[in-house]
C-alpha positions as CSV (number, residue, x, y, z in Angstrom):
1,M,73.6,40.6,-105.6
2,Q,73.8,36.8,-106.1
3,Y,71.7,34.3,-104.3
4,N,72.5,30.7,-103.8
5,V,69.6,28.6,-105.1
6,R,69.0,25.4,-103.4
7,Y,66.8,22.6,-104.7
8,I,65.1,20.6,-102.0
9,Q,63.5,17.2,-102.7
10,C,60.5,16.4,-100.6
11,D,59.0,13.0,-100.5
12,I,55.3,13.4,-99.6
13,R,53.5,10.1,-99.6
14,G,55.6,8.8,-102.5
15,L,55.3,12.0,-104.6
16,L,58.6,13.7,-105.3
17,A,58.5,17.5,-105.6
18,N,61.4,19.9,-106.3
19,I,61.2,23.0,-104.3
20,E,63.2,26.0,-105.5
21,Y,64.5,28.0,-102.5
22,D,66.6,31.1,-103.1
23,G,66.7,32.5,-99.5
24,R,64.0,35.2,-100.0
25,L,60.3,35.3,-99.2
26,S,57.7,35.9,-101.9
27,A,55.0,38.6,-101.7
28,T,52.4,36.0,-100.7
29,A,54.6,34.9,-97.8
30,Y,55.0,38.5,-96.6
31,I,51.2,39.0,-96.8
32,I,50.5,35.9,-94.8
33,L,53.2,36.8,-92.3
34,A,51.7,40.3,-91.9
35,V,48.2,39.0,-91.4
36,V,49.4,36.5,-88.7
37,L,51.4,39.1,-86.9
38,L,48.5,41.6,-87.0
39,G,46.2,38.9,-85.6
40,I,48.6,38.1,-82.7
41,I,49.1,41.8,-81.9
42,A,45.3,42.5,-82.1
43,G,44.6,39.5,-79.9
44,L,47.1,40.5,-77.3
45,G,45.8,44.1,-77.3
46,W,42.2,42.9,-76.9
47,C,43.2,40.7,-74.0
48,F,45.0,43.6,-72.3
49,Y,42.0,45.9,-72.9
50,R,39.7,43.3,-71.3
51,A,42.0,43.0,-68.3
52,V,42.2,46.7,-67.8
53,M,38.4,47.1,-68.1
54,A,37.9,44.3,-65.6
55,T,40.1,46.0,-63.0
56,E,38.3,49.4,-63.3
57,K,34.9,48.1,-62.2
58,P,34.2,48.6,-58.5
59,L,33.7,45.2,-56.9
60,E,31.2,44.8,-54.1
61,P,31.3,41.8,-51.9
62,Q,28.9,39.0,-52.9
63,H,27.0,36.9,-50.5
64,P,26.5,33.2,-51.2
65,D,22.7,33.7,-51.4
66,E,23.0,36.4,-54.1
67,V,25.0,34.3,-56.6
68,G,23.2,32.4,-59.3
69,D,19.5,32.0,-60.0
70,E,18.8,29.8,-57.0
């Protein structure tokens, strides 16, 4: 399998850097991608769990004089 290697020049505040890009992700990139995706999935799961737990609690009507510490 042959990959096309592209060299990209980036000008960052006057510093030139050659970036070698061969169309594949490195192992570090896959680890970062996995951690980010797991964080997003865990966060959405946590939000869904909190929403389900909030709907299961029986709600009783609150009167205005019962709300707060006043």
